[in-house]
C-alpha positions as CSV (number, residue, x, y, z in Angstrom):
1,X,-123.8,-162.9,-68.5
2,X,-126.0,-161.5,-71.5
3,X,-125.5,-162.5,-74.9
4,X,-126.2,-160.7,-77.9
5,X,-125.8,-161.2,-81.6
6,X,-125.3,-159.2,-84.4
7,X,-128.3,-160.8,-86.8
8,X,-130.8,-161.9,-83.8
9,X,-134.4,-163.3,-84.8
10,X,-137.2,-162.2,-83.3
11,X,-138.1,-164.7,-79.9
12,X,-140.6,-164.6,-77.1
13,X,-138.9,-161.3,-75.3
14,X,-138.7,-159.3,-78.0
15,X,-143.0,-160.0,-78.5
16,X,-143.3,-160.1,-74.8
17,X,-142.2,-156.0,-74.6
18,X,-144.9,-153.0,-75.7
19,X,-143.8,-152.2,-79.1
20,X,-143.4,-155.6,-80.5
21,X,-144.8,-155.1,-84.3
22,X,-143.7,-151.3,-84.4
23,X,-141.1,-150.5,-87.5
24,X,-139.4,-147.9,-87.5
25,X,-137.1,-146.3,-89.3
26,X,-134.1,-144.2,-88.4
27,X,-132.6,-141.7,-90.9
28,X,-130.6,-140.6,-87.6
29,X,-126.8,-139.4,-87.3
30,X,-124.5,-138.6,-84.0
31,X,-127.2,-138.3,-80.9
32,X,-130.4,-137.5,-81.1
33,X,-132.5,-139.1,-83.4
34,X,-130.3,-142.2,-82.8
35,X,-131.4,-141.7,-78.8
36,X,-134.8,-141.9,-79.9
37,X,-134.7,-144.3,-82.0
38,X,-132.7,-146.8,-79.1
39,X,-135.8,-146.5,-76.5
40,X,-137.9,-147.5,-78.7
41,X,-135.6,-150.1,-80.1
42,X,-135.8,-151.1,-76.0
43,X,-139.1,-151.1,-76.0
44,X,-139.0,-153.6,-79.0
45,X,-139.7,-152.1,-81.4
46,X,-138.1,-153.3,-84.7
47,X,-135.6,-150.3,-85.8
48,X,-133.8,-150.6,-89.3
49,X,-130.9,-147.4,-88.6
50,X,-130.4,-146.3,-92.0
51,X,-126.6,-145.7,-92.3
52,X,-124.4,-144.0,-95.0
53,X,-121.9,-146.3,-96.6
54,X,-119.1,-145.1,-94.5
55,X,-121.6,-145.8,-91.4
56,X,-123.2,-143.2,-89.1
57,X,-120.1,-140.4,-88.1
58,X,-120.5,-141.5,-84.2
59,X,-119.0,-144.6,-85.3
60,X,-115.5,-142.2,-85.0
61,X,-116.5,-141.1,-81.7
62,X,-114.7,-142.1,-78.6
63,X,-112.4,-145.3,-77.2
64,X,-112.9,-147.9,-79.4
65,X,-112.3,-152.0,-79.0
66,X,-111.1,-154.6,-81.5
67,X,-111.5,-151.3,-84.3
68,X,-115.0,-151.3,-83.2
69,X,-116.7,-148.3,-81.3
70,X,-117.4,-148.8,-77.6
71,X,-120.2,-146.0,-77.4
72,X,-121.7,-147.4,-80.9
73,X,-122.5,-150.8,-78.9
74,X,-125.6,-149.1,-76.8
75,X,-126.1,-145.9,-78.9
76,X,-127.1,-149.4,-81.8
77,X,-127.8,-152.6,-79.9
78,X,-131.2,-153.5,-80.6
79,X,-131.2,-151.9,-83.7
80,X,-130.9,-154.0,-87.2
81,X,-128.4,-151.4,-89.9
82,X,-128.8,-151.2,-93.3
83,X,-126.3,-149.2,-95.5
84,X,-127.8,-146.6,-98.3
85,X,-126.1,-143.7,-100.6
86,X,-129.4,-141.7,-100.5
87,X,-127.7,-139.6,-103.6
88,X,-128.2,-142.8,-105.7
89,X,-130.9,-142.9,-107.2
90,X,-131.4,-146.6,-107.0
91,X,-131.0,-146.5,-102.8
92,X,-133.5,-143.3,-102.4
93,X,-136.1,-145.9,-104.3
94,X,-135.4,-148.5,-101.7
95,X,-135.8,-145.9,-99.1
96,X,-139.0,-145.0,-100.0
97,X,-139.9,-148.5,-100.4
98,X,-138.5,-149.2,-96.4
99,X,-140.9,-146.6,-95.6
100,X,-143.8,-147.6,-97.2
101,X,-143.6,-150.5,-95.0
102,X,-142.9,-148.8,-91.7
103,X,-144.9,-147.4,-89.0
104,X,-142.8,-144.7,-88.3
105,X,-139.4,-142.1,-89.4
106,X,-137.8,-140.8,-87.6
107,X,-135.0,-138.2,-88.6
108,X,-132.8,-135.4,-86.8
109,X,-131.0,-134.0,-90.4
110,X,-131.0,-130.1,-90.7
111,X,-134.6,-128.7,-91.4
112,X,-135.3,-128.9,-95.8
113,X,-132.4,-131.6,-96.5
114,X,-134.7,-134.4,-97.0
115,X,-136.5,-131.8,-99.0
116,X,-133.9,-131.3,-101.2
117,X,-132.8,-134.6,-102.0
118,X,-136.2,-135.8,-102.8
119,X,-137.3,-137.8,-100.0
120,X,-139.5,-135.2,-98.0
121,X,-142.7,-135.9,-95.9
122,X,-144.7,-135.6,-99.1
123,X,-142.9,-137.9,-101.0
124,X,-142.6,-140.6,-98.4
125,X,-146.4,-140.0,-96.9
126,X,-147.3,-140.3,-101.0
127,X,-146.2,-144.2,-100.4
128,X,-147.6,-145.0,-97.1
129,X,-150.3,-142.5,-95.8
130,X,-149.9,-143.8,-92.4
131,X,-146.2,-142.9,-91.8
132,X,-145.0,-141.5,-88.4
133,X,-142.4,-138.9,-89.4
134,X,-140.4,-137.6,-86.4
135,X,-138.5,-135.0,-87.5
136,X,-135.6,-133.4,-85.0
137,X,-133.7,-130.1,-85.7
138,X,-131.6,-127.5,-83.4
139,X,-134.1,-124.9,-84.2
140,X,-137.2,-126.3,-85.8
141,X,-138.8,-126.7,-88.7
142,X,-140.3,-123.5,-89.0
143,X,-139.6,-119.9,-87.5
144,X,-137.0,-117.5,-88.1
145,X,-133.6,-119.6,-86.8
146,X,-134.9,-123.0,-88.9
147,X,-132.1,-122.5,-91.3
148,X,-129.2,-122.1,-88.2
149,X,-126.5,-125.1,-87.5
150,X,-126.9,-126.6,-83.6
151,X,-125.7,-129.0,-82.1
152,X,-126.4,-129.9,-78.4
153,X,-123.9,-127.3,-76.8
154,X,-126.6,-124.5,-78.2
155,X,-129.4,-126.2,-76.9
156,X,-128.5,-125.7,-73.4
157,X,-127.6,-122.3,-74.4
158,X,-130.6,-121.2,-75.9
159,X,-133.0,-123.2,-73.8
160,X,-131.7,-121.4,-70.4
161,X,-129.8,-124.4,-68.7
162,X,-126.4,-123.1,-69.3
163,X,-126.9,-119.8,-67.7
164,X,-128.3,-121.8,-64.2
165,X,-125.4,-124.2,-64.4
166,X,-122.7,-121.8,-63.1
167,X,-121.5,-121.0,-59.6
168,X,-123.6,-118.0,-58.2
169,X,-120.8,-114.9,-58.2
170,X,-118.4,-116.5,-60.5
171,X,-117.5,-114.9,-63.5
172,X,-114.1,-115.8,-64.3
173,X,-115.0,-119.2,-65.4
174,X,-117.5,-120.0,-67.9
175,X,-120.9,-122.2,-66.9
176,X,-120.1,-125.6,-67.2
177,X,-121.9,-128.3,-69.4
178,X,-123.3,-130.8,-67.8
179,X,-121.1,-133.2,-68.9
180,X,-123.8,-135.2,-71.1
181,X,-124.9,-133.8,-74.1
182,X,-128.1,-133.1,-72.4
183,X,-130.6,-131.3,-74.8
184,X,-129.6,-133.7,-77.7
185,X,-131.3,-136.5,-74.9
186,X,-134.0,-134.4,-74.1
187,X,-135.2,-134.2,-78.0
188,X,-134.8,-137.7,-78.4
189,X,-136.8,-138.8,-75.4
190,X,-139.5,-136.2,-76.1
191,X,-139.0,-137.9,-80.0
192,X,-139.6,-141.5,-78.9
193,X,-142.8,-140.0,-76.6
194,X,-144.4,-137.9,-79.8
195,X,-143.2,-141.1,-82.2
196,X,-145.6,-143.7,-79.9
197,X,-148.1,-141.0,-79.0
198,X,-149.0,-140.3,-82.9
199,X,-149.0,-144.2,-83.8
200,X,-151.3,-145.0,-81.3
201,X,-153.5,-142.1,-82.2
202,X,-153.2,-143.5,-85.9
203,X,-153.9,-146.6,-85.2
204,X,-156.8,-146.0,-82.9
205,X,-158.7,-144.6,-86.0
206,X,-158.5,-147.6,-87.7
207,X,-158.0,-147.7,-91.6
208,X,-158.9,-144.1,-91.6
209,X,-156.0,-143.3,-89.2
210,X,-152.9,-141.3,-90.9
211,X,-149.7,-140.5,-90.5
212,X,-148.6,-136.9,-88.4
213,X,-145.2,-135.5,-89.1
214,X,-143.9,-134.1,-85.8
215,X,-141.6,-131.1,-84.9
216,X,-139.4,-131.6,-81.9
217,X,-136.2,-129.3,-81.3
218,X,-132.8,-129.0,-78.9
219,X,-133.8,-125.7,-77.7
220,X,-137.3,-126.2,-77.0
221,X,-136.8,-129.1,-75.3
222,X,-134.2,-127.6,-72.8
223,X,-136.5,-124.9,-72.4
224,X,-139.0,-127.1,-71.3
225,X,-137.8,-128.4,-68.0
226,X,-137.4,-124.5,-66.9
227,X,-139.8,-125.3,-64.1
228,X,-141.5,-121.7,-63.1
229,X,-139.0,-119.5,-64.5
230,X,-141.3,-118.6,-67.3
231,X,-144.4,-118.0,-65.7
232,X,-142.5,-116.3,-62.7
233,X,-140.7,-114.1,-65.2
234,X,-144.5,-112.6,-67.4
235,X,-146.1,-111.9,-63.7
236,X,-142.8,-110.5,-61.5
237,X,-140.1,-110.0,-64.0
238,X,-138.0,-112.0,-61.7
239,X,-135.3,-113.9,-64.3
240,X,-133.6,-116.9,-61.3
241,X,-130.3,-116.8,-60.8
242,X,-128.0,-120.0,-60.9
243,X,-127.6,-121.2,-57.4
244,X,-124.7,-123.8,-57.3
245,X,-125.0,-127.2,-55.7
246,X,-128.5,-125.8,-53.1
247,X,-131.7,-125.0,-54.6
248,X,-133.2,-122.1,-53.4
249,X,-137.0,-123.4,-52.3
250,X,-135.4,-126.3,-50.2
251,X,-132.7,-126.1,-47.4
252,X,-130.9,-127.5,-46.7
253,X,-130.3,-129.2,-49.6
254,X,-126.8,-129.0,-50.7
255,X,-123.8,-130.6,-52.2
256,X,-120.8,-130.6,-49.1
257,X,-117.1,-131.3,-48.8
258,X,-115.7,-134.3,-47.3
259,X,-112.4,-135.4,-45.6
260,X,-111.5,-137.4,-48.7
261,X,-112.1,-134.5,-50.8
262,X,-115.1,-136.1,-52.0
263,X,-118.5,-134.6,-51.7
264,X,-122.0,-135.2,-50.1
265,X,-125.2,-134.8,-51.4
266,X,-128.1,-133.8,-49.0
267,X,-131.8,-133.6,-49.0
268,X,-132.6,-132.4,-45.2
269,X,-135.9,-130.1,-46.3
270,X,-138.5,-131.5,-44.4
271,X,-139.1,-130.6,-41.0
272,X,-138.7,-133.7,-39.6
273,X,-135.7,-134.9,-41.3
274,X,-134.0,-131.5,-39.9
275,X,-134.4,-132.5,-37.1
276,X,-132.5,-135.5,-37.5
277,X,-130.4,-134.1,-40.0
278,X,-129.1,-132.0,-37.3
279,X,-129.0,-134.4,-34.3
280,X,-126.8,-136.7,-36.7
281,X,-124.3,-133.6,-37.2
282,X,-124.2,-132.9,-33.0
283,X,-126.2,-129.3,-33.5
284,X,-129.0,-130.2,-32.0
285,X,-129.9,-127.1,-30.7
286,X,-130.3,-125.7,-35.2
287,X,-133.0,-128.2,-34.8
288,X,-134.7,-126.4,-31.9
289,X,-134.0,-123.1,-33.2
290,X,-137.6,-121.0,-34.1
291,X,-135.7,-119.6,-37.2
292,X,-135.9,-122.9,-38.4
293,X,-138.8,-124.4,-37.7
294,X,-140.3,-124.4,-41.1
295,X,-138.4,-124.4,-44.9
296,X,-139.0,-121.1,-45.3
297,X,-136.8,-119.6,-42.7
298,X,-134.3,-122.3,-42.8
299,X,-134.3,-121.0,-46.5
300,X,-133.5,-117.6,-45.1
301,X,-130.6,-118.7,-42.8
302,X,-129.4,-121.2,-45.1
303,X,-126.1,-120.3,-45.2
304,X,-125.5,-121.0,-41.7
305,X,-127.4,-124.5,-42.1
306,X,-124.9,-125.7,-45.2
307,X,-121.6,-123.8,-42.8
308,X,-122.6,-126.1,-39.8
309,X,-123.0,-129.4,-42.2
310,X,-120.1,-128.4,-43.9
311,X,-118.1,-128.4,-40.4
312,X,-119.4,-131.9,-39.8
313,X,-118.7,-133.8,-43.5
314,X,-115.1,-132.0,-43.4
315,X,-114.2,-134.4,-40.5
316,X,-115.5,-137.3,-42.4
317,X,-114.8,-139.8,-45.3
318,X,-118.0,-139.5,-48.1
319,X,-118.9,-142.9,-47.4
320,X,-118.8,-142.7,-43.2
321,X,-120.5,-139.3,-43.7
322,X,-123.3,-141.0,-45.8
323,X,-123.5,-144.0,-43.7
324,X,-124.1,-142.2,-40.2
325,X,-126.5,-139.9,-42.0
326,X,-128.0,-142.9,-43.9
327,X,-128.7,-144.7,-40.0
328,X,-130.9,-141.8,-39.2
329,X,-132.9,-141.7,-42.2
330,X,-131.6,-138.8,-43.9
331,X,-131.5,-138.9,-47.7
332,X,-127.8,-138.2,-49.0
333,X,-125.5,-139.9,-51.9
334,X,-121.9,-139.2,-52.7
335,X,-121.3,-137.7,-56.2
336,X,-120.9,-140.7,-58.2
337,X,-118.2,-141.5,-60.9
338,X,-118.7,-144.1,-63.3
339,X,-116.3,-146.1,-61.3
340,X,-119.1,-145.6,-58.4
341,X,-121.9,-146.6,-60.9
342,X,-120.6,-149.9,-62.8
343,X,-119.4,-151.9,-58.7
344,X,-122.4,-150.4,-57.2
345,X,-124.5,-153.2,-55.7
346,X,-127.9,-151.9,-55.4
347,X,-126.9,-151.2,-59.7
348,X,-126.1,-154.2,-60.1
349,X,-128.7,-156.5,-57.9
350,X,-131.0,-154.9,-60.5
351,X,-129.3,-155.4,-63.5
352,X,-129.1,-151.6,-63.9
353,X,-125.6,-152.2,-64.7
354,X,-124.8,-155.6,-66.6
355,X,-122.1,-157.1,-68.8
356,X,-123.0,-158.3,-72.4
357,X,-121.2,-160.2,-74.6
358,X,-121.0,-157.9,-78.1
359,X,-120.0,-160.1,-80.5
360,X,-117.1,-157.0,-82.0
361,X,-116.1,-156.1,-79.0
362,X,-115.9,-159.0,-76.6
363,X,-117.7,-158.5,-73.2
364,X,-119.0,-155.0,-72.8
365,X,-121.0,-153.1,-69.5
366,X,-124.4,-151.7,-70.4
367,X,-127.0,-149.4,-68.7
368,X,-130.2,-151.5,-68.7
369,X,-133.1,-149.6,-70.1
370,X,-134.8,-146.7,-67.9
371,X,-138.2,-148.6,-68.2
372,X,-138.7,-152.2,-66.5
373,X,-141.9,-154.4,-68.4
374,X,-143.0,-156.8,-66.0
375,X,-143.2,-160.4,-67.4
376,X,-139.3,-159.5,-68.7
377,X,-136.0,-159.4,-67.4
378,X,-133.6,-156.3,-67.8
379,X,-131.1,-158.2,-69.4
380,X,-133.4,-159.7,-72.2
381,X,-134.3,-156.2,-73.3
382,X,-130.5,-155.7,-74.2
383,X,-131.0,-158.5,-77.2
384,X,-128.3,-157.9,-79.4
385,X,-125.5,-155.0,-79.6
386,X,-124.8,-152.4,-81.8
387,X,-123.6,-154.2,-85.0
388,X,-121.6,-153.4,-87.6
389,X,-122.1,-150.8,-90.6
390,X,-125.3,-152.6,-93.3
391,X,-124.5,-156.2,-91.0
392,X,-128.7,-156.4,-92.1
393,X,-128.4,-155.4,-95.5
394,X,-129.4,-158.7,-96.9
395,X,-131.7,-159.5,-93.9
396,X,-133.6,-155.9,-93.8
397,X,-133.9,-156.0,-97.9
398,X,-135.1,-159.5,-97.9
399,X,-137.5,-159.5,-95.7
400,X,-139.0,-155.9,-96.1
401,X,-138.4,-155.3,-100.0
402,X,-138.4,-158.6,-101.4
403,X,-135.1,-158.3,-102.9
404,X,-132.3,-161.2,-104.1
405,X,-129.5,-161.7,-101.4
406,X,-126.9,-159.7,-103.7
407,X,-122.8,-161.0,-102.9
């Protein structure tokens, strides 16, 4: 079992990670900004999460154990937490001093908020010209929608994703969200990537290097995933429509019902895999059909293929159907819920799912960091779990600012 601490010291594991020595301030709340800094922290950056005295509002979300939010165990992991009241002149001065000693700052307030309270980039970079500032917002720092409020659902809606999540022909129910705050997470990933890029560019320039201001927003982050849809529309006027579980450009690739009420995702769209798939379901004549000889022909006849595959999957529990297809090397998977993920032997063997000891809530499951570096075990990258708000006030104000510990 991995252990975690609320007040860790730097050690050999952190020094072995690629961002060791990078100091990052997080002025984030809810999801997008804190997700960006969690990725940076997982990679070894020293992240100081600045929270209001009452803590990040997300501490009130979701389940709790022993009075502490379970989600925050992951959301705040590998971060140091300090509390500052940014409406208080003394605390604002403290933040400026912290920024003077940081490499980067990540914030996801509404555009203009930091300027209104006297903590805009011009103030922070006057004290530290090398400071990289990543600003995450709903619509961006400029443009006619700059000041409109937005949450993750708006990013999905305006970025084009919700249009695609509908089932074809279904009009009585709204297109569903994907089940997680995907636009916040995407913006967070892009922000983390941009911070590392800006710091690298600054440091490559040596002492003359200067910090940059990064503008990331939820809507553009989702829209960036729209593959070839924008050039297709610009050249042909084509608007991609919802396809449900299928992929319009590859067949057979779909999700099929099984005898136990579960679903099996099958990707059988290469010529060789298609032939093996048809043999496994007892339909070799379809593999020999000239209409199905290539992907274009299979796409034109996808409904017939899907019906044949579904007729077979309906006769078997999902696990048995998966085993039968994997035996002939056909890519497939049951649709996992979180219990399936937690219990899967592959995830466990790789420590993609691990049990860590959280001092606030006890043993808890964590996902591993989504990246791996040779010489560092996945368990060692979870150096500590999300701390209580303000748990590191004395440490950070002492080490960064030289302040004496207060009662």
